[in-house]
mmCIF file of the N, C-alpha and C atoms, coordinates in Angstrom:
data_MODEL
# 
_entry.id   MODEL 
# 
loop_
_atom_site.group_PDB 
_atom_site.id 
_atom_site.type_symbol 
_atom_site.label_atom_id 
_atom_site.label_alt_id 
_atom_site.label_comp_id 
_atom_site.label_asym_id 
_atom_site.label_entity_id 
_atom_site.label_seq_id 
_atom_site.pdbx_PDB_ins_code 
_atom_site.Cartn_x 
_atom_site.Cartn_y 
_atom_site.Cartn_z 
_atom_site.occupancy 
_atom_site.B_iso_or_equiv 
_atom_site.pdbx_formal_charge 
_atom_site.auth_seq_id 
_atom_site.auth_comp_id 
_atom_site.auth_asym_id 
_atom_site.auth_atom_id 
_atom_site.pdbx_PDB_model_num 
ATOM 1   N N  . UNK A 1 1  ? 89.075  96.162  116.329 1.00 0.00 ? 1  UNK A N  1 
ATOM 2   C CA . UNK A 1 1  ? 89.909  96.116  117.516 1.00 0.00 ? 1  UNK A CA 1 
ATOM 3   C C  . UNK A 1 1  ? 89.583  97.241  118.443 1.00 0.00 ? 1  UNK A C  1 
ATOM 4   N N  . UNK A 1 2  ? 89.510  97.047  119.715 1.00 0.00 ? 2  UNK A N  1 
ATOM 5   C CA . UNK A 1 2  ? 89.270  98.052  120.651 1.00 0.00 ? 2  UNK A CA 1 
ATOM 6   C C  . UNK A 1 2  ? 90.448  98.909  120.956 1.00 0.00 ? 2  UNK A C  1 
ATOM 7   N N  . UNK A 1 3  ? 90.398  100.253 121.146 1.00 0.00 ? 3  UNK A N  1 
ATOM 8   C CA . UNK A 1 3  ? 91.501  101.061 121.382 1.00 0.00 ? 3  UNK A CA 1 
ATOM 9   C C  . UNK A 1 3  ? 92.233  100.603 122.622 1.00 0.00 ? 3  UNK A C  1 
ATOM 10  N N  . UNK A 1 4  ? 91.533  100.122 123.610 1.00 0.00 ? 4  UNK A N  1 
ATOM 11  C CA . UNK A 1 4  ? 92.226  99.688  124.922 1.00 0.00 ? 4  UNK A CA 1 
ATOM 12  C C  . UNK A 1 4  ? 93.202  98.521  124.707 1.00 0.00 ? 4  UNK A C  1 
ATOM 13  N N  . UNK A 1 5  ? 93.034  97.769  123.579 1.00 0.00 ? 5  UNK A N  1 
ATOM 14  C CA . UNK A 1 5  ? 93.873  96.622  123.269 1.00 0.00 ? 5  UNK A CA 1 
ATOM 15  C C  . UNK A 1 5  ? 95.027  97.015  122.410 1.00 0.00 ? 5  UNK A C  1 
ATOM 16  N N  . UNK A 1 6  ? 95.105  98.260  121.826 1.00 0.00 ? 6  UNK A N  1 
ATOM 17  C CA . UNK A 1 6  ? 96.176  98.634  120.923 1.00 0.00 ? 6  UNK A CA 1 
ATOM 18  C C  . UNK A 1 6  ? 97.297  99.229  121.850 1.00 0.00 ? 6  UNK A C  1 
ATOM 19  N N  . UNK A 1 7  ? 98.489  98.879  121.556 1.00 0.00 ? 7  UNK A N  1 
ATOM 20  C CA . UNK A 1 7  ? 99.729  99.375  122.217 1.00 0.00 ? 7  UNK A CA 1 
ATOM 21  C C  . UNK A 1 7  ? 100.833 99.343  121.216 1.00 0.00 ? 7  UNK A C  1 
ATOM 22  N N  . UNK A 1 8  ? 101.896 100.193 121.491 1.00 0.00 ? 8  UNK A N  1 
ATOM 23  C CA . UNK A 1 8  ? 102.993 100.201 120.685 1.00 0.00 ? 8  UNK A CA 1 
ATOM 24  C C  . UNK A 1 8  ? 103.766 98.822  120.743 1.00 0.00 ? 8  UNK A C  1 
ATOM 25  N N  . UNK A 1 9  ? 104.191 98.358  119.530 1.00 0.00 ? 9  UNK A N  1 
ATOM 26  C CA . UNK A 1 9  ? 104.778 97.073  119.461 1.00 0.00 ? 9  UNK A CA 1 
ATOM 27  C C  . UNK A 1 9  ? 103.871 95.969  119.075 1.00 0.00 ? 9  UNK A C  1 
ATOM 28  N N  . UNK A 1 10 ? 102.608 96.194  119.083 1.00 0.00 ? 10 UNK A N  1 
ATOM 29  C CA . UNK A 1 10 ? 101.503 95.065  118.805 1.00 0.00 ? 10 UNK A CA 1 
ATOM 30  C C  . UNK A 1 10 ? 101.623 94.810  117.288 1.00 0.00 ? 10 UNK A C  1 
ATOM 31  N N  . UNK A 1 11 ? 101.523 93.578  116.937 1.00 0.00 ? 11 UNK A N  1 
ATOM 32  C CA . UNK A 1 11 ? 101.578 93.064  115.617 1.00 0.00 ? 11 UNK A CA 1 
ATOM 33  C C  . UNK A 1 11 ? 100.014 93.115  115.141 1.00 0.00 ? 11 UNK A C  1 
ATOM 34  N N  . UNK A 1 12 ? 99.743  93.914  114.054 1.00 0.00 ? 12 UNK A N  1 
ATOM 35  C CA . UNK A 1 12 ? 98.410  94.088  113.607 1.00 0.00 ? 12 UNK A CA 1 
ATOM 36  C C  . UNK A 1 12 ? 98.311  93.792  112.007 1.00 0.00 ? 12 UNK A C  1 
ATOM 37  N N  . UNK A 1 13 ? 96.971  93.710  111.655 1.00 0.00 ? 13 UNK A N  1 
ATOM 38  C CA . UNK A 1 13 ? 96.697  93.647  110.210 1.00 0.00 ? 13 UNK A CA 1 
ATOM 39  C C  . UNK A 1 13 ? 95.910  94.877  109.906 1.00 0.00 ? 13 UNK A C  1 
ATOM 40  N N  . UNK A 1 14 ? 96.195  95.600  108.943 1.00 0.00 ? 14 UNK A N  1 
ATOM 41  C CA . UNK A 1 14 ? 95.438  96.760  108.439 1.00 0.00 ? 14 UNK A CA 1 
ATOM 42  C C  . UNK A 1 14 ? 94.589  96.361  107.365 1.00 0.00 ? 14 UNK A C  1 
ATOM 43  N N  . UNK A 1 15 ? 93.525  97.088  107.067 1.00 0.00 ? 15 UNK A N  1 
ATOM 44  C CA . UNK A 1 15 ? 92.630  96.787  106.010 1.00 0.00 ? 15 UNK A CA 1 
ATOM 45  C C  . UNK A 1 15 ? 93.351  96.794  104.637 1.00 0.00 ? 15 UNK A C  1 
ATOM 46  N N  . UNK A 1 16 ? 93.141  95.738  103.786 1.00 0.00 ? 16 UNK A N  1 
ATOM 47  C CA . UNK A 1 16 ? 93.759  95.617  102.556 1.00 0.00 ? 16 UNK A CA 1 
ATOM 48  C C  . UNK A 1 16 ? 93.556  96.757  101.665 1.00 0.00 ? 16 UNK A C  1 
ATOM 49  N N  . UNK A 1 17 ? 92.388  97.297  101.602 1.00 0.00 ? 17 UNK A N  1 
ATOM 50  C CA . UNK A 1 17 ? 92.260  98.555  100.784 1.00 0.00 ? 17 UNK A CA 1 
ATOM 51  C C  . UNK A 1 17 ? 93.053  99.766  101.153 1.00 0.00 ? 17 UNK A C  1 
ATOM 52  N N  . UNK A 1 18 ? 93.487  99.832  102.299 1.00 0.00 ? 18 UNK A N  1 
ATOM 53  C CA . UNK A 1 18 ? 94.422  101.034 102.766 1.00 0.00 ? 18 UNK A CA 1 
ATOM 54  C C  . UNK A 1 18 ? 95.736  100.746 102.218 1.00 0.00 ? 18 UNK A C  1 
ATOM 55  N N  . UNK A 1 19 ? 96.131  99.531  102.119 1.00 0.00 ? 19 UNK A N  1 
ATOM 56  C CA . UNK A 1 19 ? 97.459  99.265  101.657 1.00 0.00 ? 19 UNK A CA 1 
ATOM 57  C C  . UNK A 1 19 ? 97.517  99.215  100.111 1.00 0.00 ? 19 UNK A C  1 
ATOM 58  N N  . UNK A 1 20 ? 96.600  98.662  99.422  1.00 0.00 ? 20 UNK A N  1 
ATOM 59  C CA . UNK A 1 20 ? 96.627  98.371  98.035  1.00 0.00 ? 20 UNK A CA 1 
ATOM 60  C C  . UNK A 1 20 ? 96.257  99.592  97.171  1.00 0.00 ? 20 UNK A C  1 
ATOM 61  N N  . UNK A 1 21 ? 95.526  100.594 97.899  1.00 0.00 ? 21 UNK A N  1 
ATOM 62  C CA . UNK A 1 21 ? 95.262  101.867 97.156  1.00 0.00 ? 21 UNK A CA 1 
ATOM 63  C C  . UNK A 1 21 ? 96.516  102.520 96.879  1.00 0.00 ? 21 UNK A C  1 
ATOM 64  N N  . UNK A 1 22 ? 97.493  102.560 97.744  1.00 0.00 ? 22 UNK A N  1 
ATOM 65  C CA . UNK A 1 22 ? 98.717  103.340 97.645  1.00 0.00 ? 22 UNK A CA 1 
ATOM 66  C C  . UNK A 1 22 ? 99.917  102.440 97.377  1.00 0.00 ? 22 UNK A C  1 
ATOM 67  N N  . UNK A 1 23 ? 99.957  101.332 98.077  1.00 0.00 ? 23 UNK A N  1 
ATOM 68  C CA . UNK A 1 23 ? 101.165 100.483 97.924  1.00 0.00 ? 23 UNK A CA 1 
ATOM 69  C C  . UNK A 1 23 ? 100.794 99.087  97.570  1.00 0.00 ? 23 UNK A C  1 
ATOM 70  N N  . UNK A 1 24 ? 100.517 98.814  96.363  1.00 0.00 ? 24 UNK A N  1 
ATOM 71  C CA . UNK A 1 24 ? 99.934  97.477  95.859  1.00 0.00 ? 24 UNK A CA 1 
ATOM 72  C C  . UNK A 1 24 ? 100.901 96.353  96.081  1.00 0.00 ? 24 UNK A C  1 
ATOM 73  N N  . UNK A 1 25 ? 102.133 96.579  96.259  1.00 0.00 ? 25 UNK A N  1 
ATOM 74  C CA . UNK A 1 25 ? 103.042 95.494  96.525  1.00 0.00 ? 25 UNK A CA 1 
ATOM 75  C C  . UNK A 1 25 ? 103.235 95.120  97.923  1.00 0.00 ? 25 UNK A C  1 
ATOM 76  N N  . UNK A 1 26 ? 102.631 95.759  98.821  1.00 0.00 ? 26 UNK A N  1 
ATOM 77  C CA . UNK A 1 26 ? 102.836 95.567  100.276 1.00 0.00 ? 26 UNK A CA 1 
ATOM 78  C C  . UNK A 1 26 ? 101.815 94.529  100.846 1.00 0.00 ? 26 UNK A C  1 
ATOM 79  N N  . UNK A 1 27 ? 102.235 93.934  101.887 1.00 0.00 ? 27 UNK A N  1 
ATOM 80  C CA . UNK A 1 27 ? 101.315 92.950  102.628 1.00 0.00 ? 27 UNK A CA 1 
ATOM 81  C C  . UNK A 1 27 ? 100.660 93.806  103.699 1.00 0.00 ? 27 UNK A C  1 
ATOM 82  N N  . UNK A 1 28 ? 99.387  93.459  104.124 1.00 0.00 ? 28 UNK A N  1 
ATOM 83  C CA . UNK A 1 28 ? 98.733  94.333  105.171 1.00 0.00 ? 28 UNK A CA 1 
ATOM 84  C C  . UNK A 1 28 ? 99.055  93.986  106.571 1.00 0.00 ? 28 UNK A C  1 
ATOM 85  N N  . UNK A 1 29 ? 100.311 93.709  106.872 1.00 0.00 ? 29 UNK A N  1 
ATOM 86  C CA . UNK A 1 29 ? 100.778 93.338  108.196 1.00 0.00 ? 29 UNK A CA 1 
ATOM 87  C C  . UNK A 1 29 ? 101.822 94.303  108.654 1.00 0.00 ? 29 UNK A C  1 
ATOM 88  N N  . UNK A 1 30 ? 101.773 94.561  109.996 1.00 0.00 ? 30 UNK A N  1 
ATOM 89  C CA . UNK A 1 30 ? 102.839 95.510  110.470 1.00 0.00 ? 30 UNK A CA 1 
ATOM 90  C C  . UNK A 1 30 ? 102.886 95.629  112.007 1.00 0.00 ? 30 UNK A C  1 
ATOM 91  N N  . UNK A 1 31 ? 103.556 96.595  112.448 1.00 0.00 ? 31 UNK A N  1 
ATOM 92  C CA . UNK A 1 31 ? 103.809 96.817  113.955 1.00 0.00 ? 31 UNK A CA 1 
ATOM 93  C C  . UNK A 1 31 ? 103.340 98.226  114.247 1.00 0.00 ? 31 UNK A C  1 
ATOM 94  N N  . UNK A 1 32 ? 102.562 98.298  115.254 1.00 0.00 ? 32 UNK A N  1 
ATOM 95  C CA . UNK A 1 32 ? 102.100 99.700  115.802 1.00 0.00 ? 32 UNK A CA 1 
ATOM 96  C C  . UNK A 1 32 ? 103.391 100.441 116.301 1.00 0.00 ? 32 UNK A C  1 
ATOM 97  N N  . UNK A 1 33 ? 103.637 101.657 115.759 1.00 0.00 ? 33 UNK A N  1 
ATOM 98  C CA . UNK A 1 33 ? 104.754 102.401 116.245 1.00 0.00 ? 33 UNK A CA 1 
ATOM 99  C C  . UNK A 1 33 ? 104.408 103.583 116.982 1.00 0.00 ? 33 UNK A C  1 
ATOM 100 N N  . UNK A 1 34 ? 103.130 104.104 116.900 1.00 0.00 ? 34 UNK A N  1 
ATOM 101 C CA . UNK A 1 34 ? 102.625 105.378 117.661 1.00 0.00 ? 34 UNK A CA 1 
ATOM 102 C C  . UNK A 1 34 ? 101.134 105.379 117.647 1.00 0.00 ? 34 UNK A C  1 
ATOM 103 N N  . UNK A 1 35 ? 100.731 105.816 118.936 1.00 0.00 ? 35 UNK A N  1 
ATOM 104 C CA . UNK A 1 35 ? 99.191  106.111 118.958 1.00 0.00 ? 35 UNK A CA 1 
ATOM 105 C C  . UNK A 1 35 ? 99.166  107.619 119.335 1.00 0.00 ? 35 UNK A C  1 
ATOM 106 N N  . UNK A 1 36 ? 98.562  108.408 118.447 1.00 0.00 ? 36 UNK A N  1 
ATOM 107 C CA . UNK A 1 36 ? 98.610  109.840 118.601 1.00 0.00 ? 36 UNK A CA 1 
ATOM 108 C C  . UNK A 1 36 ? 97.127  110.371 118.735 1.00 0.00 ? 36 UNK A C  1 
ATOM 109 N N  . UNK A 1 37 ? 96.874  111.021 119.950 1.00 0.00 ? 37 UNK A N  1 
ATOM 110 C CA . UNK A 1 37 ? 95.603  111.560 120.112 1.00 0.00 ? 37 UNK A CA 1 
ATOM 111 C C  . UNK A 1 37 ? 95.732  113.029 120.393 1.00 0.00 ? 37 UNK A C  1 
ATOM 112 N N  . UNK A 1 38 ? 95.064  113.910 119.622 1.00 0.00 ? 38 UNK A N  1 
ATOM 113 C CA . UNK A 1 38 ? 95.172  115.408 119.657 1.00 0.00 ? 38 UNK A CA 1 
ATOM 114 C C  . UNK A 1 38 ? 93.917  116.006 120.141 1.00 0.00 ? 38 UNK A C  1 
ATOM 115 N N  . UNK A 1 39 ? 93.978  116.657 121.302 1.00 0.00 ? 39 UNK A N  1 
ATOM 116 C CA . UNK A 1 39 ? 92.817  117.437 121.823 1.00 0.00 ? 39 UNK A CA 1 
ATOM 117 C C  . UNK A 1 39 ? 91.563  116.609 121.911 1.00 0.00 ? 39 UNK A C  1 
ATOM 118 N N  . UNK A 1 40 ? 91.623  115.427 122.351 1.00 0.00 ? 40 UNK A N  1 
ATOM 119 C CA . UNK A 1 40 ? 90.457  114.507 122.511 1.00 0.00 ? 40 UNK A CA 1 
ATOM 120 C C  . UNK A 1 40 ? 89.774  113.906 121.346 1.00 0.00 ? 40 UNK A C  1 
ATOM 121 N N  . UNK A 1 41 ? 90.464  114.078 120.166 1.00 0.00 ? 41 UNK A N  1 
ATOM 122 C CA . UNK A 1 41 ? 89.859  113.588 118.890 1.00 0.00 ? 41 UNK A CA 1 
ATOM 123 C C  . UNK A 1 41 ? 90.107  112.059 118.891 1.00 0.00 ? 41 UNK A C  1 
ATOM 124 N N  . UNK A 1 42 ? 89.591  111.303 117.970 1.00 0.00 ? 42 UNK A N  1 
ATOM 125 C CA . UNK A 1 42 ? 89.765  109.926 117.840 1.00 0.00 ? 42 UNK A CA 1 
ATOM 126 C C  . UNK A 1 42 ? 91.326  109.590 117.604 1.00 0.00 ? 42 UNK A C  1 
ATOM 127 N N  . UNK A 1 43 ? 91.932  108.819 118.310 1.00 0.00 ? 43 UNK A N  1 
ATOM 128 C CA . UNK A 1 43 ? 93.326  108.517 118.162 1.00 0.00 ? 43 UNK A CA 1 
ATOM 129 C C  . UNK A 1 43 ? 93.682  108.009 116.827 1.00 0.00 ? 43 UNK A C  1 
ATOM 130 N N  . UNK A 1 44 ? 94.726  108.477 116.255 1.00 0.00 ? 44 UNK A N  1 
ATOM 131 C CA . UNK A 1 44 ? 95.250  107.971 114.978 1.00 0.00 ? 44 UNK A CA 1 
ATOM 132 C C  . UNK A 1 44 ? 96.382  107.043 115.331 1.00 0.00 ? 44 UNK A C  1 
ATOM 133 N N  . UNK A 1 45 ? 96.436  105.917 114.689 1.00 0.00 ? 45 UNK A N  1 
ATOM 134 C CA . UNK A 1 45 ? 97.444  104.818 115.001 1.00 0.00 ? 45 UNK A CA 1 
ATOM 135 C C  . UNK A 1 45 ? 98.305  104.629 113.743 1.00 0.00 ? 45 UNK A C  1 
ATOM 136 N N  . UNK A 1 46 ? 99.580  104.795 114.011 1.00 0.00 ? 46 UNK A N  1 
ATOM 137 C CA . UNK A 1 46 ? 100.517 104.568 112.909 1.00 0.00 ? 46 UNK A CA 1 
ATOM 138 C C  . UNK A 1 46 ? 101.238 103.207 113.050 1.00 0.00 ? 46 UNK A C  1 
ATOM 139 N N  . UNK A 1 47 ? 101.084 102.566 111.781 1.00 0.00 ? 47 UNK A N  1 
ATOM 140 C CA . UNK A 1 47 ? 101.552 101.241 111.677 1.00 0.00 ? 47 UNK A CA 1 
ATOM 141 C C  . UNK A 1 47 ? 102.656 101.209 110.719 1.00 0.00 ? 47 UNK A C  1 
ATOM 142 N N  . UNK A 1 48 ? 103.794 100.642 111.040 1.00 0.00 ? 48 UNK A N  1 
ATOM 143 C CA . UNK A 1 48 ? 104.846 100.342 110.166 1.00 0.00 ? 48 UNK A CA 1 
ATOM 144 C C  . UNK A 1 48 ? 104.695 98.969  109.500 1.00 0.00 ? 48 UNK A C  1 
ATOM 145 N N  . UNK A 1 49 ? 104.512 99.019  108.129 1.00 0.00 ? 49 UNK A N  1 
ATOM 146 C CA . UNK A 1 49 ? 104.242 97.790  107.380 1.00 0.00 ? 49 UNK A CA 1 
ATOM 147 C C  . UNK A 1 49 ? 105.530 96.998  107.275 1.00 0.00 ? 49 UNK A C  1 
ATOM 148 N N  . UNK A 1 50 ? 105.370 95.705  107.215 1.00 0.00 ? 50 UNK A N  1 
ATOM 149 C CA . UNK A 1 50 ? 106.491 94.804  107.023 1.00 0.00 ? 50 UNK A CA 1 
ATOM 150 C C  . UNK A 1 50 ? 107.064 95.027  105.562 1.00 0.00 ? 50 UNK A C  1 
ATOM 151 N N  . UNK A 1 51 ? 108.385 94.721  105.448 1.00 0.00 ? 51 UNK A N  1 
ATOM 152 C CA . UNK A 1 51 ? 108.946 94.797  104.118 1.00 0.00 ? 51 UNK A CA 1 
ATOM 153 C C  . UNK A 1 51 ? 110.278 95.569  104.094 1.00 0.00 ? 51 UNK A C  1 
ATOM 154 N N  . UNK A 1 52 ? 110.844 95.681  102.925 1.00 0.00 ? 52 UNK A N  1 
ATOM 155 C CA . UNK A 1 52 ? 112.110 96.493  102.839 1.00 0.00 ? 52 UNK A CA 1 
ATOM 156 C C  . UNK A 1 52 ? 111.960 97.881  103.036 1.00 0.00 ? 52 UNK A C  1 
ATOM 157 N N  . UNK A 1 53 ? 110.989 98.477  102.467 1.00 0.00 ? 53 UNK A N  1 
ATOM 158 C CA . UNK A 1 53 ? 110.819 99.945  102.485 1.00 0.00 ? 53 UNK A CA 1 
ATOM 159 C C  . UNK A 1 53 ? 109.998 100.339 103.770 1.00 0.00 ? 53 UNK A C  1 
ATOM 160 N N  . UNK A 1 54 ? 110.439 101.301 104.396 1.00 0.00 ? 54 UNK A N  1 
ATOM 161 C CA . UNK A 1 54 ? 109.672 101.836 105.561 1.00 0.00 ? 54 UNK A CA 1 
ATOM 162 C C  . UNK A 1 54 ? 108.527 102.492 105.255 1.00 0.00 ? 54 UNK A C  1 
ATOM 163 N N  . UNK A 1 55 ? 107.311 101.788 105.262 1.00 0.00 ? 55 UNK A N  1 
ATOM 164 C CA . UNK A 1 55 ? 106.102 102.450 104.873 1.00 0.00 ? 55 UNK A CA 1 
ATOM 165 C C  . UNK A 1 55 ? 105.227 102.464 106.167 1.00 0.00 ? 55 UNK A C  1 
ATOM 166 N N  . UNK A 1 56 ? 104.727 103.596 106.396 1.00 0.00 ? 56 UNK A N  1 
ATOM 167 C CA . UNK A 1 56 ? 103.862 103.892 107.533 1.00 0.00 ? 56 UNK A CA 1 
ATOM 168 C C  . UNK A 1 56 ? 102.407 104.352 107.027 1.00 0.00 ? 56 UNK A C  1 
ATOM 169 N N  . UNK A 1 57 ? 101.439 103.599 107.596 1.00 0.00 ? 57 UNK A N  1 
ATOM 170 C CA . UNK A 1 57 ? 99.954  104.037 107.223 1.00 0.00 ? 57 UNK A CA 1 
ATOM 171 C C  . UNK A 1 57 ? 99.338  104.413 108.575 1.00 0.00 ? 57 UNK A C  1 
ATOM 172 N N  . UNK A 1 58 ? 98.347  105.249 108.450 1.00 0.00 ? 58 UNK A N  1 
ATOM 173 C CA . UNK A 1 58 ? 97.649  105.825 109.561 1.00 0.00 ? 58 UNK A CA 1 
ATOM 174 C C  . UNK A 1 58 ? 96.323  105.184 109.599 1.00 0.00 ? 58 UNK A C  1 
ATOM 175 N N  . UNK A 1 59 ? 95.781  104.632 110.703 1.00 0.00 ? 59 UNK A N  1 
ATOM 176 C CA . UNK A 1 59 ? 94.528  103.902 110.770 1.00 0.00 ? 59 UNK A CA 1 
ATOM 177 C C  . UNK A 1 59 ? 93.828  104.316 112.137 1.00 0.00 ? 59 UNK A C  1 
ATOM 178 N N  . UNK A 1 60 ? 92.605  103.956 112.173 1.00 0.00 ? 60 UNK A N  1 
ATOM 179 C CA . UNK A 1 60 ? 91.788  103.997 113.293 1.00 0.00 ? 60 UNK A CA 1 
ATOM 180 C C  . UNK A 1 60 ? 91.812  102.695 114.042 1.00 0.00 ? 60 UNK A C  1 
ATOM 181 N N  . UNK A 1 61 ? 91.553  102.626 115.359 1.00 0.00 ? 61 UNK A N  1 
ATOM 182 C CA . UNK A 1 61 ? 91.621  101.343 116.103 1.00 0.00 ? 61 UNK A CA 1 
ATOM 183 C C  . UNK A 1 61 ? 90.526  100.386 115.559 1.00 0.00 ? 61 UNK A C  1 
ATOM 184 N N  . UNK A 1 62 ? 89.435  100.943 115.130 1.00 0.00 ? 62 UNK A N  1 
ATOM 185 C CA . UNK A 1 62 ? 88.392  99.971  114.589 1.00 0.00 ? 62 UNK A CA 1 
ATOM 186 C C  . UNK A 1 62 ? 88.815  99.377  113.260 1.00 0.00 ? 62 UNK A C  1 
ATOM 187 N N  . UNK A 1 63 ? 89.726  99.936  112.526 1.00 0.00 ? 63 UNK A N  1 
ATOM 188 C CA . UNK A 1 63 ? 90.145  99.343  111.303 1.00 0.00 ? 63 UNK A CA 1 
ATOM 189 C C  . UNK A 1 63 ? 91.198  98.197  111.452 1.00 0.00 ? 63 UNK A C  1 
ATOM 190 N N  . UNK A 1 64 ? 91.744  98.142  112.642 1.00 0.00 ? 64 UNK A N  1 
ATOM 191 C CA . UNK A 1 64 ? 92.870  97.153  112.858 1.00 0.00 ? 64 UNK A CA 1 
ATOM 192 C C  . UNK A 1 64 ? 92.327  95.814  113.263 1.00 0.00 ? 64 UNK A C  1 
ATOM 193 N N  . UNK A 1 65 ? 93.171  94.716  112.979 1.00 0.00 ? 65 UNK A N  1 
ATOM 194 C CA . UNK A 1 65 ? 92.690  93.429  113.510 1.00 0.00 ? 65 UNK A CA 1 
ATOM 195 C C  . UNK A 1 65 ? 94.099  92.779  113.951 1.00 0.00 ? 65 UNK A C  1 
ATOM 196 N N  . UNK A 1 66 ? 93.950  91.735  114.692 1.00 0.00 ? 66 UNK A N  1 
ATOM 197 C CA . UNK A 1 66 ? 95.195  91.046  115.196 1.00 0.00 ? 66 UNK A CA 1 
ATOM 198 C C  . UNK A 1 66 ? 95.783  90.282  113.979 1.00 0.00 ? 66 UNK A C  1 
ATOM 199 N N  . UNK A 1 67 ? 97.053  90.181  114.064 1.00 0.00 ? 67 UNK A N  1 
ATOM 200 C CA . UNK A 1 67 ? 97.790  89.401  112.949 1.00 0.00 ? 67 UNK A CA 1 
ATOM 201 C C  . UNK A 1 67 ? 97.423  88.034  113.106 1.00 0.00 ? 67 UNK A C  1 
# 
């Protein structure tokens, strides 16, 4: 996904490997909650995963896909 397409509130799919390495019971779908860019570095995108527990993963825009 291109960075210009990412916005807060967008429903996305994160890479399955990012979820299952740490949270094997989670599905790889969620909502973008923050786009953080520090001193011109590649922005980090925080995604709140679906489910009962509030699980946040940090991704790059290139790792995301539309739900």
